[in-house]
DOBA-506414 format. One line per field, with one value per residue: x, y, z of N, C-alpha, C in turn; residue number from 1. Coordinates in Angstrom, 3 decimals, padded with zeros to 6 digits. Last residue first. Layout:
REM residues N
n.x <- (X/...)
n.y <- (Y/...)
n.z <- (Z/...)
ca.x <- (X/...)
ca.y <- (Y/...)
ca.z <- (Z/...)
c.x <- (X/...)
c.y <- (Y/...)
c.z <- (Z/...)
seq <- (NUM/...)
***
This chain:
REM residues 295
n.x <- (-006.193/-004.838/-002.756/000.416/001.206/001.094/002.682/005.116/005.537/005.572/008.038/009.935/008.321/008.398/009.631/008.144/006.935/003.814/002.373/-000.528/-003.008/-005.624/-009.364/-012.312/-013.802/-016.805/-019.615/-021.676/-024.842/-026.122/-028.577/-030.904/-032.991/-035.408/-033.920/-034.947/-033.092/-032.590/-033.472/-032.917/-033.092/-032.577/-030.059/-028.514/-028.792/-027.482/-024.502/-023.808/-022.771/-020.635/-021.164/-022.879/-022.700/-025.904/-028.431/-031.532/-034.811/-036.640/-037.078/-037.120/-035.040/-033.315/-032.433/-031.002/-028.566/-027.449/-026.514/-024.807/-022.830/-021.313/-021.753/-022.851/-025.637/-028.111/-031.363/-032.792/-030.879/-030.528/-029.196/-030.774/-029.570/-028.591/-026.966/-024.669/-025.559/-025.459/-022.288/-021.990/-023.305/-021.238/-018.654/-019.561/-020.341/-017.758/-016.305/-018.030/-018.595/-021.708/-022.474/-024.341/-028.192/-031.565/-034.666/-037.621/-038.114/-036.967/-035.275/-037.240/-038.123/-035.337/-034.548/-037.604/-038.548/-040.769/-042.748/-043.265/-043.476/-044.732/-042.746/-040.585/-040.891/-040.647/-038.026/-036.176/-033.859/-031.147/-029.203/-025.257/-022.435/-019.865/-016.498/-013.537/-010.389/-007.849/-005.958/-003.671/-001.915/000.287/000.320/000.666/-001.357/-004.670/-007.566/-008.897/-012.273/-012.146/-011.791/-008.696/-005.657/-002.722/000.541/002.179/001.237/002.303/003.354/001.486/000.645/-000.696/-002.726/-004.321/-005.260/-007.036/-008.557/-009.902/-011.300/-011.811/-009.971/-007.729/-005.133/-003.034/-000.544/000.973/004.327/005.564/005.587/004.600/003.402/001.359/-000.686/-000.898/-001.613/-004.324/-005.625/-005.839/-006.975/-010.125/-010.101/-010.983/-013.736/-015.628/-014.285/-012.233/-014.108/-015.813/-013.755/-010.679/-007.254/-003.920/-001.492/002.105/003.788/007.297/009.169/010.883/011.179/011.300/014.164/016.706/016.472/016.383/018.477/018.688/015.660/016.384/017.951/016.799/014.695/015.942/017.059/014.792/013.962/015.636/015.137/012.612/013.073/014.666/012.825/011.250/013.362/013.857/011.401/011.118/013.502/013.045/010.491/011.050/009.098/009.092/008.813/007.483/006.444/008.335/010.321/012.388/012.019/015.100/016.823/018.816/021.420/024.029/024.628/026.593/024.706/022.571/023.907/024.622/022.233/021.180/023.540/022.641/020.206/021.204/022.733/020.729/019.224/021.103/019.423/017.676/015.779/013.640/014.563/015.030/012.427/011.582/013.072/012.686/009.944/008.531/008.869/009.851/011.956/013.388/014.052/015.387/017.638/018.851/019.375/020.789/023.065/023.605/024.790/026.923/029.175/028.325/029.631)
n.y <- (-006.729/-009.915/-011.722/-011.950/-010.471/-011.856/-013.877/-012.818/-011.608/-014.016/-015.524/-013.388/-011.290/-007.714/-005.462/-003.912/-001.107/-001.738/-004.872/-004.949/-006.192/-006.205/-005.768/-005.393/-001.915/-000.575/002.084/003.968/003.580/006.392/009.053/009.059/006.366/003.923/000.640/-002.416/-005.297/-008.504/-011.732/-015.065/-017.270/-016.822/-017.208/-015.083/-014.720/-016.910/-016.231/-013.486/-012.712/-011.269/-008.903/-008.004/-008.258/-007.560/-007.228/-008.611/-008.716/-011.976/-014.452/-016.180/-017.685/-016.281/-014.661/-016.677/-017.062/-014.938/-014.907/-017.242/-016.403/-014.735/-015.213/-013.795/-011.393/-009.721/-008.962/-006.477/-003.913/-000.623/002.347/005.639/008.729/010.858/009.693/008.595/006.334/004.744/004.625/003.049/000.843/000.312/-000.488/-002.214/-004.256/-004.868/-005.251/-006.680/-006.101/-006.730/-009.263/-008.336/-008.226/-008.012/-006.180/-005.804/-002.361/000.173/000.683/001.694/004.115/005.401/004.740/004.150/002.006/000.637/-001.031/-002.077/-005.750/-008.207/-009.410/-009.970/-012.678/-014.109/-013.330/-012.629/-009.877/-007.400/-004.513/-004.138/-003.190/-004.091/-003.703/-004.274/-005.611/-004.531/-002.175/-002.384/-000.868/-000.681/000.370/002.425/004.140/003.011/002.422/000.384/-000.097/-003.436/-006.679/-008.456/-010.227/-009.855/-011.379/-012.757/-012.708/-012.131/-009.776/-007.947/-006.701/-008.933/-009.231/-006.570/-006.878/-009.034/-007.987/-005.685/-007.924/-011.079/-014.031/-016.948/-017.308/-020.344/-020.952/-023.139/-023.943/-024.605/-026.161/-025.851/-023.397/-023.834/-024.762/-022.299/-020.643/-021.714/-021.646/-019.036/-018.389/-019.400/-018.609/-015.626/-015.128/-016.567/-017.717/-015.733/-013.895/-015.174/-015.660/-013.336/-013.654/-013.700/-015.802/-017.089/-019.290/-020.530/-022.915/-024.277/-023.201/-021.092/-020.639/-019.174/-018.134/-019.388/-018.657/-015.756/-015.451/-016.321/-014.220/-011.863/-012.834/-012.397/-009.792/-008.536/-009.512/-008.323/-005.640/-005.531/-006.374/-004.075/-001.693/-002.519/-002.773/-000.497/000.793/-000.626/000.036/002.918/002.453/-001.295/-004.084/-006.033/-009.477/-010.845/-010.158/-008.510/-006.949/-005.241/-003.539/-003.814/-001.934/001.152/001.781/001.137/-000.528/-002.219/-002.768/-004.196/-006.596/-007.465/-008.205/-010.239/-012.181/-012.819/-013.824/-016.124/-017.612/-018.227/-020.231/-021.832/-022.357/-022.751/-020.925/-021.645/-021.090/-018.811/-017.613/-018.738/-017.446/-014.619/-013.123/-012.019/-013.290/-010.997/-010.120/-012.535/-012.511/-009.986/-010.592/-012.766/-010.989/-009.161/-011.008/-011.409/-008.876/-007.983/-008.199/-006.811/-004.050)
n.z <- (-015.017/-013.856/-012.274/-012.293/-010.701/-008.447/-008.949/-009.124/-006.223/-004.978/-006.088/-004.947/-002.627/-002.572/-000.107/002.294/002.574/001.924/001.664/-000.677/-002.319/-005.176/-005.543/-006.783/-006.625/-007.224/-008.191/-006.168/-006.583/-008.275/-007.225/-007.667/-008.496/-007.973/-008.897/-009.670/-008.695/-010.202/-009.108/-009.038/-010.702/-013.442/-014.351/-013.727/-011.313/-010.294/-011.522/-010.829/-008.431/-008.588/-009.958/-007.945/-004.678/-002.523/-000.231/-000.816/000.748/001.888/001.848/-000.241/-000.836/-001.714/000.546/001.676/-000.338/-000.254/002.212/001.967/000.533/002.526/006.190/008.296/008.116/009.518/008.649/008.727/008.475/008.681/007.807/007.493/005.807/004.642/002.394/004.192/004.563/002.159/002.300/004.426/003.396/001.340/002.889/005.026/003.509/002.547/004.893/007.646/009.836/010.084/007.715/004.575/004.670/003.836/004.904/004.190/003.319/004.078/002.091/-000.434/000.521/000.178/-002.333/-004.327/-006.496/-009.508/-008.905/-005.557/-004.650/-005.567/-007.634/-005.953/-005.292/-007.656/-008.006/-005.508/-005.477/-004.619/-005.326/-005.469/-006.396/-008.504/-009.259/-011.201/-009.999/-009.106/-007.765/-005.620/-002.842/-000.569/002.897/005.018/004.642/003.954/003.024/000.628/-000.999/-001.990/-001.077/-001.262/-001.155/-000.155/000.553/002.984/006.261/008.601/009.396/010.301/008.024/007.195/008.890/008.741/006.042/006.947/008.527/006.834/005.036/007.359/005.926/005.643/004.126/002.386/000.893/-001.387/-002.283/-005.593/-007.202/-009.267/-011.130/-013.135/-011.314/-009.685/-011.145/-012.160/-009.646/-008.855/-011.004/-010.138/-007.446/-007.005/-007.336/-005.725/-003.909/-002.715/-002.083/000.246/002.176/001.346/002.189/001.979/001.406/000.906/-000.788/-000.816/-002.496/-005.345/-007.875/-010.130/-011.507/-010.698/-008.175/-005.555/-004.153/-004.133/-003.174/-000.372/000.259/-000.029/002.047/004.254/004.667/004.307/006.866/008.710/007.853/009.055/011.937/012.599/012.396/014.429/016.500/016.975/018.226/020.379/022.329/022.400/024.411/025.515/025.711/028.435/029.863/032.983/035.700/036.810/033.848/032.374/029.446/026.758/025.642/026.728/025.043/023.524/021.624/023.080/025.203/023.878/023.390/025.590/026.550/024.900/025.364/027.888/027.102/025.639/027.771/029.604/028.312/025.276/022.050/020.522/019.833/020.646/023.479/024.014/023.854/025.815/028.020/027.174/025.176/023.586/020.875/019.734/021.229/020.742/017.723/017.704/019.343/017.144/015.122/016.377/017.379/014.111/013.313/014.371/012.721/010.768/012.097)
ca.x <- (-007.325/-004.784/-003.862/-000.739/001.383/000.307/000.980/004.482/005.761/004.532/006.311/009.435/009.127/007.712/010.144/008.788/008.050/004.927/003.106/000.737/-002.438/-004.174/-007.549/-011.489/-012.903/-015.335/-018.504/-020.528/-023.758/-026.364/-027.199/-030.466/-031.649/-035.404/-034.561/-034.634/-034.383/-031.905/-033.630/-032.944/-033.481/-033.507/-030.592/-028.913/-029.463/-028.555/-025.420/-024.334/-024.439/-020.257/-019.990/-023.443/-022.162/-025.064/-027.186/-030.219/-033.957/-036.183/-036.882/-038.038/-036.331/-033.518/-033.447/-032.229/-029.691/-028.185/-027.345/-026.118/-023.313/-021.848/-021.618/-021.739/-024.857/-027.052/-030.787/-033.311/-031.050/-031.342/-029.631/-030.221/-030.562/-029.130/-027.911/-024.275/-025.422/-026.624/-023.012/-021.590/-024.002/-022.584/-018.837/-019.244/-021.164/-018.653/-015.807/-017.534/-017.357/-021.141/-022.480/-023.096/-026.740/-030.092/-033.127/-036.248/-038.448/-038.540/-034.969/-035.946/-038.816/-036.186/-034.020/-036.364/-038.238/-039.405/-042.156/-043.730/-043.139/-045.234/-044.064/-040.580/-041.286/-041.944/-039.250/-036.842/-034.726/-032.134/-030.038/-027.103/-023.458/-021.038/-017.689/-014.655/-011.574/-008.150/-007.147/-003.508/-003.017/000.113/-000.496/001.776/000.001/-003.382/-006.923/-008.380/-011.203/-011.308/-012.667/-009.606/-006.831/-003.876/-000.059/002.755/000.675/001.795/004.186/002.082/001.623/000.242/-001.992/-003.460/-004.024/-006.016/-007.914/-009.229/-010.401/-012.027/-010.188/-009.065/-005.373/-004.352/-000.976/000.137/003.715/005.380/006.590/003.715/004.506/002.343/-000.260/-000.201/-000.346/-002.939/-005.334/-005.069/-006.202/-009.072/-009.813/-009.595/-012.630/-016.148/-014.891/-012.002/-013.688/-016.354/-014.307/-012.247/-008.102/-004.971/-002.443/000.642/003.101/005.776/009.345/010.405/011.236/010.511/013.277/016.193/016.520/015.236/018.586/019.470/016.172/014.991/018.755/017.601/014.031/015.720/018.110/015.242/013.005/016.072/016.350/012.425/012.314/015.042/013.876/010.426/012.485/014.749/012.248/010.000/013.336/014.022/010.496/011.227/009.988/008.470/009.845/008.051/005.599/007.979/009.350/012.108/012.305/013.747/015.924/017.848/020.036/024.037/024.095/026.790/025.510/022.113/023.337/025.611/022.855/020.857/023.588/023.928/020.091/020.007/023.292/021.356/018.575/020.420/020.491/018.771/016.970/013.542/014.087/016.006/013.441/010.616/013.203/013.654/010.484/008.521/007.827/008.773/010.982/013.193/013.240/014.053/016.642/018.615/018.441/020.136/022.629/023.512/023.455/025.810/028.999/028.080/028.060)
ca.y <- (-006.054/-008.718/-011.284/-013.106/-009.984/-010.632/-013.717/-013.471/-010.732/-013.367/-015.858/-013.956/-012.656/-008.749/-005.895/-004.902/-001.253/-000.755/-003.767/-005.758/-005.349/-006.356/-005.668/-006.217/-002.879/-000.342/000.999/003.945/003.124/005.225/008.942/010.268/006.857/005.158/001.890/-001.202/-004.347/-007.287/-010.501/-013.972/-017.828/-016.197/-018.331/-015.293/-013.517/-016.719/-017.511/-014.069/-013.583/-012.544/-009.935/-008.210/-007.737/-008.553/-006.462/-009.090/-008.264/-010.131/-013.760/-015.053/-018.371/-017.095/-014.122/-016.182/-018.135/-015.052/-013.523/-017.229/-017.370/-014.103/-015.608/-013.697/-012.886/-009.708/-010.304/-007.191/-005.215/-001.319/001.273/004.700/007.418/011.071/010.670/010.267/007.353/005.415/005.602/004.808/001.588/000.177/000.644/-000.700/-003.687/-004.514/-004.323/-006.918/-005.890/-005.211/-008.688/-009.058/-008.048/-008.951/-006.214/-006.568/-003.662/-000.246/000.487/-000.048/002.881/005.541/004.630/004.943/002.264/001.065/-001.267/-001.213/-004.603/-007.510/-008.817/-008.982/-011.351/-013.661/-012.857/-013.630/-011.011/-008.556/-005.219/-003.939/-003.713/-003.436/-004.739/-003.429/-006.079/-005.506/-002.349/-002.379/-001.175/-000.869/-000.325/001.113/004.604/003.194/003.532/000.150/000.603/-002.259/-005.709/-008.008/-009.954/-010.041/-010.467/-011.931/-013.023/-013.551/-010.497/-008.744/-005.800/-008.219/-010.555/-007.293/-005.771/-009.282/-008.609/-005.534/-007.074/-009.677/-012.919/-016.623/-016.957/-019.188/-020.711/-021.804/-024.006/-023.296/-026.445/-026.518/-023.202/-023.167/-025.419/-023.971/-020.272/-021.564/-022.844/-019.812/-017.647/-019.582/-019.608/-015.970/-014.560/-015.990/-018.482/-017.052/-013.353/-014.587/-016.657/-013.714/-013.633/-013.017/-015.271/-016.846/-018.267/-020.305/-021.859/-024.206/-024.522/-021.080/-021.529/-019.659/-017.455/-019.950/-019.975/-016.420/-015.181/-017.012/-015.930/-012.028/-012.526/-013.719/-010.907/-008.204/-010.027/-009.441/-005.691/-005.296/-007.023/-005.054/-001.546/-001.896/-004.042/-001.442/001.428/-000.603/-001.501/002.227/002.792/000.025/-003.538/-005.287/-008.341/-011.024/-011.069/-009.594/-006.992/-006.718/-003.625/-004.185/-002.635/-000.325/001.988/002.243/000.578/-001.431/-002.007/-002.945/-005.147/-006.975/-007.267/-008.858/-011.350/-012.014/-012.875/-015.144/-017.167/-017.437/-018.665/-021.499/-021.431/-023.679/-020.866/-021.564/-022.714/-019.916/-017.396/-019.113/-018.845/-015.010/-014.157/-011.289/-013.964/-011.595/-009.322/-012.240/-013.774/-010.126/-009.692/-013.060/-012.011/-008.629/-010.022/-012.462/-009.396/-007.665/-008.833/-007.802/-004.328)
ca.z <- (-014.665/-015.060/-011.982/-012.812/-012.249/-008.415/-008.554/-009.954/-007.625/-004.585/-006.059/-006.717/-002.907/-002.712/-001.602/002.094/003.144/000.955/002.372/000.131/-001.027/-004.649/-005.318/-005.667/-006.870/-006.568/-008.438/-007.009/-005.383/-007.858/-007.502/-008.008/-008.228/-008.467/-008.165/-010.171/-008.165/-009.555/-010.393/-008.361/-009.360/-012.977/-014.320/-015.471/-012.120/-009.719/-011.764/-012.290/-008.293/-007.516/-010.570/-009.045/-005.616/-003.111/-000.993/-000.343/-000.061/001.853/003.379/-000.212/000.206/-002.793/-000.903/001.907/-000.048/-001.635/001.718/002.737/000.105/001.430/004.771/007.896/008.125/009.401/008.777/009.385/008.041/009.586/007.447/008.340/005.767/005.891/002.521/003.514/005.389/002.506/000.893/004.479/004.551/001.029/001.939/005.425/003.914/001.228/003.879/006.485/009.643/010.059/009.265/005.635/004.591/004.053/003.878/004.800/003.054/004.827/003.551/-000.014/000.287/001.643/-001.135/-003.876/-005.573/-008.916/-009.864/-006.647/-004.783/-004.517/-007.716/-006.844/-004.233/-006.960/-009.123/-005.974/-004.715/-005.494/-004.323/-005.868/-005.262/-008.477/-008.909/-011.182/-010.951/-010.352/-008.050/-006.787/-003.739/-001.529/002.064/004.681/004.077/004.492/002.935/001.559/-000.708/-001.994/-001.362/-000.731/-002.190/000.472/-000.540/001.677/004.547/008.318/008.541/011.199/008.732/006.239/008.543/010.021/006.355/006.225/008.983/008.176/004.581/006.325/006.979/005.188/005.445/002.456/001.987/-001.292/-001.273/-004.663/-005.953/-008.382/-010.362/-013.294/-012.463/-009.006/-010.714/-013.011/-010.222/-007.727/-010.743/-011.496/-007.930/-007.186/-008.164/-006.885/-004.606/-003.323/-003.331/-001.136/000.954/002.077/001.298/002.996/000.492/001.685/-000.887/-000.016/-001.723/-003.960/-007.651/-008.702/-011.518/-011.930/-008.960/-006.464/-004.252/-004.753/-004.461/-001.370/000.202/-000.735/000.558/003.806/003.885/003.540/005.915/008.559/007.831/007.897/011.310/012.367/011.331/013.440/016.174/016.893/017.134/019.700/021.418/021.803/023.382/025.710/024.656/027.864/029.479/031.620/034.566/037.362/035.018/032.603/030.461/027.277/024.715/027.047/025.139/024.751/021.064/022.230/025.629/024.501/022.185/024.826/027.292/024.540/024.163/027.326/028.059/024.966/026.416/029.980/028.651/027.179/022.804/020.732/019.033/019.307/022.836/024.060/022.735/024.508/027.977/027.089/026.690/024.908/021.878/019.094/021.185/022.088/018.625/016.999/019.542/018.784/014.997/016.123/018.153/015.206/012.868/015.132/014.033/010.438/011.671)
c.x <- (-008.776/-006.477/-004.268/-002.090/000.506/000.341/000.356/002.958/004.667/004.208/005.383/008.114/008.801/008.875/009.364/008.788/008.832/006.697/004.311/001.507/-001.189/-004.061/-006.896/-009.983/-012.596/-014.454/-017.558/-019.682/-022.595/-025.206/-027.117/-028.973/-031.359/-034.010/-034.485/-035.064/-033.681/-032.879/-032.805/-033.007/-033.736/-034.144/-032.103/-029.610/-029.404/-029.149/-026.663/-024.756/-024.836/-021.878/-020.038/-022.827/-022.733/-024.033/-026.463/-029.467/-032.484/-035.589/-036.841/-038.076/-037.008/-035.125/-034.050/-032.964/-030.799/-029.184/-027.764/-027.148/-024.786/-023.102/-022.166/-020.918/-023.447/-026.359/-029.053/-032.251/-031.780/-031.949/-029.946/-030.274/-030.149/-030.296/-028.611/-025.404/-025.203/-026.450/-024.460/-022.278/-023.237/-023.416/-020.628/-019.388/-020.928/-019.993/-017.005/-017.203/-016.770/-019.568/-021.575/-023.126/-025.513/-029.082/-032.265/-035.189/-037.164/-038.789/-036.352/-035.694/-038.354/-037.026/-034.644/-035.622/-037.020/-039.541/-040.603/-042.473/-043.127/-044.840/-044.470/-041.919/-041.120/-042.566/-040.672/-037.835/-035.286/-032.745/-031.018/-028.122/-024.946/-022.092/-018.780/-015.690/-012.804/-009.128/-007.165/-004.858/-002.909/-001.106/-000.026/001.284/000.939/-001.999/-005.715/-007.578/-010.384/-012.736/-011.829/-010.468/-008.168/-004.891/-001.978/001.789/001.722/001.518/003.602/003.080/002.009/001.218/-000.604/-002.499/-003.596/-005.071/-007.021/-008.677/-009.730/-010.868/-010.850/-009.445/-006.889/-004.689/-002.263/-000.589/002.437/004.063/006.475/004.718/004.253/003.786/001.253/000.027/000.136/-001.936/-004.389/-004.711/-005.339/-007.671/-009.108/-009.151/-011.470/-014.975/-015.438/-012.735/-012.749/-015.452/-014.940/-012.663/-009.703/-005.848/-003.531/000.026/002.053/005.497/007.534/010.077/010.783/010.123/012.374/015.127/016.244/015.552/017.269/019.515/017.198/015.899/017.709/018.334/015.391/015.180/017.467/016.398/014.024/015.036/016.480/013.595/012.193/014.669/014.619/011.562/011.545/014.040/012.782/010.696/012.182/014.220/011.928/010.999/009.983/009.299/008.955/008.590/006.184/007.038/008.946/011.250/011.738/013.699/014.508/016.605/019.852/022.463/023.784/026.135/026.199/023.496/022.928/025.406/023.933/021.486/022.674/023.959/021.511/020.324/022.498/022.532/019.537/019.919/019.967/020.147/018.252/015.062/014.001/015.370/014.526/011.378/012.513/013.735/011.761/009.098/007.934/007.841/009.537/012.022/012.610/013.409/015.029/017.182/017.938/018.554/021.317/022.525/022.995/024.540/027.670/028.402/027.388)
c.y <- (-006.922/-008.272/-010.142/-012.528/-011.046/-009.915/-012.690/-014.055/-011.515/-011.959/-015.102/-014.236/-012.814/-010.060/-007.433/-005.418/-002.610/-001.185/-003.198/-004.285/-005.937/-005.884/-006.397/-006.084/-003.661/-001.846/001.041/002.830/003.124/004.760/007.066/010.014/008.040/006.166/003.318/-000.297/-002.998/-006.328/-009.075/-012.799/-016.212/-016.447/-017.971/-016.631/-014.219/-015.740/-017.426/-014.963/-013.590/-013.231/-011.124/-009.494/-008.626/-007.736/-007.420/-008.051/-008.304/-009.703/-012.582/-014.619/-017.166/-017.693/-014.986/-015.459/-017.712/-016.190/-013.971/-015.969/-017.556/-015.234/-014.866/-014.411/-012.837/-010.983/-009.632/-008.947/-005.677/-002.928/000.335/003.485/006.317/009.857/010.911/010.796/008.588/006.365/005.987/005.345/003.009/001.472/001.079/000.340/-002.528/-003.875/-003.940/-005.489/-006.183/-005.005/-007.182/-008.607/-008.463/-008.587/-007.163/-006.724/-004.342/-001.755/000.214/-000.004/001.843/004.440/004.297/004.327/003.429/002.080/-000.257/-001.269/-003.578/-006.074/-008.174/-008.054/-010.073/-012.404/-012.753/-013.237/-011.629/-009.352/-006.164/-004.789/-003.204/-003.783/-003.703/-004.628/-004.908/-005.869/-003.475/-002.838/-001.059/-001.344/-000.044/000.337/003.830/003.294/003.389/001.785/000.192/-001.060/-004.131/-006.632/-009.813/-009.498/-010.353/-010.795/-012.047/-013.885/-011.795/-009.830/-007.098/-007.468/-009.805/-008.067/-005.964/-008.080/-009.003/-006.627/-006.508/-008.731/-012.046/-015.048/-016.416/-018.651/-019.884/-022.127/-023.009/-023.607/-025.243/-026.935/-024.557/-023.491/-024.728/-024.987/-021.756/-021.208/-022.719/-021.477/-018.373/-018.982/-019.942/-017.614/-014.867/-015.032/-018.001/-017.556/-014.728/-014.626/-016.484/-014.576/-014.053/-013.059/-014.808/-015.377/-017.800/-019.265/-021.611/-023.023/-025.166/-022.880/-021.339/-019.845/-017.849/-018.805/-020.681/-018.411/-015.957/-016.753/-016.589/-013.466/-012.683/-013.726/-012.130/-009.504/-009.777/-010.406/-007.060/-005.893/-006.774/-006.226/-003.220/-002.419/-003.777/-002.326/000.168/-000.257/-001.605/000.926/002.574/000.656/-002.028/-004.627/-007.592/-009.631/-010.990/-010.625/-008.642/-006.405/-005.102/-003.949/-002.986/-000.298/000.658/002.873/001.725/-000.555/-001.628/-002.197/-004.171/-006.261/-006.591/-007.755/-010.241/-011.641/-012.124/-013.882/-016.145/-016.451/-017.506/-019.984/-021.691/-023.064/-021.703/-021.576/-022.809/-021.272/-018.357/-019.040/-019.666/-016.613/-014.765/-012.295/-013.120/-012.301/-010.023/-011.433/-013.247/-011.061/-009.635/-011.706/-012.484/-009.699/-009.587/-011.769/-010.828/-008.494/-008.788/-008.705/-005.879)
c.z <- (-015.897/-014.503/-012.861/-012.950/-012.939/-009.941/-008.885/-009.465/-008.802/-005.842/-005.659/-006.843/-004.435/-003.213/-001.410/000.779/002.561/001.409/001.508/000.849/-000.836/-003.497/-004.736/-006.278/-005.835/-007.074/-007.471/-007.141/-006.486/-007.173/-007.272/-007.999/-008.455/-008.092/-008.886/-008.864/-008.991/-010.067/-009.832/-009.303/-008.611/-011.678/-013.761/-015.765/-013.399/-010.686/-011.552/-012.223/-009.630/-007.640/-009.669/-009.696/-006.725/-004.079/-001.586/-001.256/000.102/000.646/002.997/001.517/000.418/-001.775/-001.597/001.223/000.411/-001.084/000.461/002.838/000.981/000.353/003.218/006.737/007.495/009.010/008.617/009.460/009.145/008.906/008.915/008.065/006.967/006.079/003.359/002.633/005.186/003.372/001.203/003.454/004.543/002.312/001.516/003.964/004.578/001.848/003.110/005.411/008.307/009.885/008.722/006.627/005.335/003.520/004.576/004.783/004.091/004.913/004.131/001.592/000.538/001.220/000.354/-002.881/-005.217/-007.375/-010.093/-007.755/-006.029/-004.052/-006.652/-007.080/-004.911/-005.776/-008.439/-006.945/-005.885/-004.630/-005.139/-005.092/-005.745/-007.467/-008.458/-010.595/-010.304/-011.162/-009.381/-007.490/-004.950/-002.230/000.708/003.504/003.891/004.300/004.031/001.647/000.665/-001.773/-001.149/-001.524/-001.482/-000.989/000.161/000.664/003.578/006.921/008.250/010.461/010.074/007.004/008.110/009.651/007.575/006.142/008.144/008.860/005.569/005.907/005.966/006.476/004.764/003.673/002.122/000.340/-001.028/-003.529/-005.268/-007.310/-009.268/-012.670/-012.789/-010.380/-010.285/-012.480/-011.577/-008.610/-010.016/-011.743/-008.977/-007.408/-008.496/-007.893/-005.806/-004.233/-003.203/-002.605/000.190/001.694/001.911/001.989/001.884/001.360/-000.007/-000.674/-001.115/-003.410/-006.370/-008.257/-010.380/-012.390/-010.418/-007.565/-005.669/-004.869/-005.237/-002.942/-000.669/-000.902/-000.291/002.581/003.404/003.098/004.685/007.153/007.544/007.086/009.704/011.689/011.237/012.307/014.736/016.129/016.411/018.322/020.255/021.228/022.134/024.644/025.284/027.061/028.395/031.385/033.117/036.446/035.446/033.842/031.076/028.835/025.474/026.139/025.930/025.162/021.981/021.766/024.482/025.019/022.449/023.497/026.433/025.617/023.862/026.185/028.139/025.946/025.875/028.607/028.657/026.959/024.791/021.440/019.290/018.788/021.467/023.373/022.583/023.674/026.662/026.845/026.184/025.814/023.206/020.147/020.516/022.047/019.673/017.446/018.979/019.470/016.372/015.646/017.591/016.185/013.912/014.779/014.738/011.963/011.337)
seq <- (295/294/293/292/291/290/289/288/287/286/285/284/283/282/281/280/279/278/277/276/275/274/273/272/271/270/269/268/267/266/265/264/263/262/261/260/259/258/257/256/255/254/253/252/251/250/249/248/247/246/245/244/243/242/241/240/239/238/237/236/235/234/233/232/231/230/229/228/227/226/225/224/223/222/221/220/219/218/217/216/215/214/213/212/211/210/209/208/207/206/205/204/203/202/201/200/199/198/197/196/195/194/193/192/191/190/189/188/187/186/185/184/183/182/181/180/179/178/177/176/175/174/173/172/171/170/169/168/167/166/165/164/163/162/161/160/159/158/157/156/155/154/153/152/151/150/149/148/147/146/145/144/143/142/141/140/139/138/137/136/135/134/133/132/131/130/129/128/127/126/125/124/123/122/121/120/119/118/117/116/115/114/113/112/111/110/109/108/107/106/105/104/103/102/101/100/99/98/97/96/95/94/93/92/91/90/89/88/87/86/85/84/83/82/81/80/79/78/77/76/75/74/73/72/71/70/69/68/67/66/65/64/63/62/61/60/59/58/57/56/55/54/53/52/51/50/49/48/47/46/45/44/43/42/41/40/39/38/37/36/35/34/33/32/31/30/29/28/27/26/25/24/23/22/21/20/19/18/17/16/15/14/13/12/11/10/9/8/7/6/5/4/3/2/1)
***
């Protein structure tokens, strides 16, 4: 087994680049040596790991199975080395966090500030994305943990709810005067609505709730920025769907007001949470970060 470790590492680099030449550059080996190593591994395992085509190389089914296990195994070796080097104190290292702009600004910043103050030697790398993109970052090994809107339903992902949030509808006091004192969902949907774009998990959650009532959501504005959703409401362009807990500044100063709706059923509360891969043990830095965020 020990003799195969280098072969498995070479295999992982080749499968990552899908190219012998690119792998040889990263490994500082000749292309011939890389090719011979793969041939030796194939011979020892008794299977073909790559299809060689004029356009490059492609993993066989056996190669795909091996890649999944080798990736996890090599990651475990890497984590073991990190733990040994930094066991007593986290003096060096990296923590890669997948998170969206809204959660970064309205939830995560104080936790990042405290973590950096406690562990200044840990390099923080922030990967911006939607919930779907953050899940992809984790699966592709680009992020250690994600902080995102829940729910996330994926058997490969561990989900830790951390903060309860509520989806509400807001507008300016002046705009509110033009509306009935209370409205049903049917009446609300006739108003000019301002939402995040369709890919946003917040939008998906609210839209799914509305569709279960047999209604269809047709926003006038679909925006890529949460701050713009607030700003559009502030200039009387319509009614915005926002997270109450992320809009407290405008609600408290009276710039925006929350609408009262005649509700048979309120939009259920949901959570902001931490997510990470079940198959990968968290690094010490990632575990410290997860533990630092309390409910």
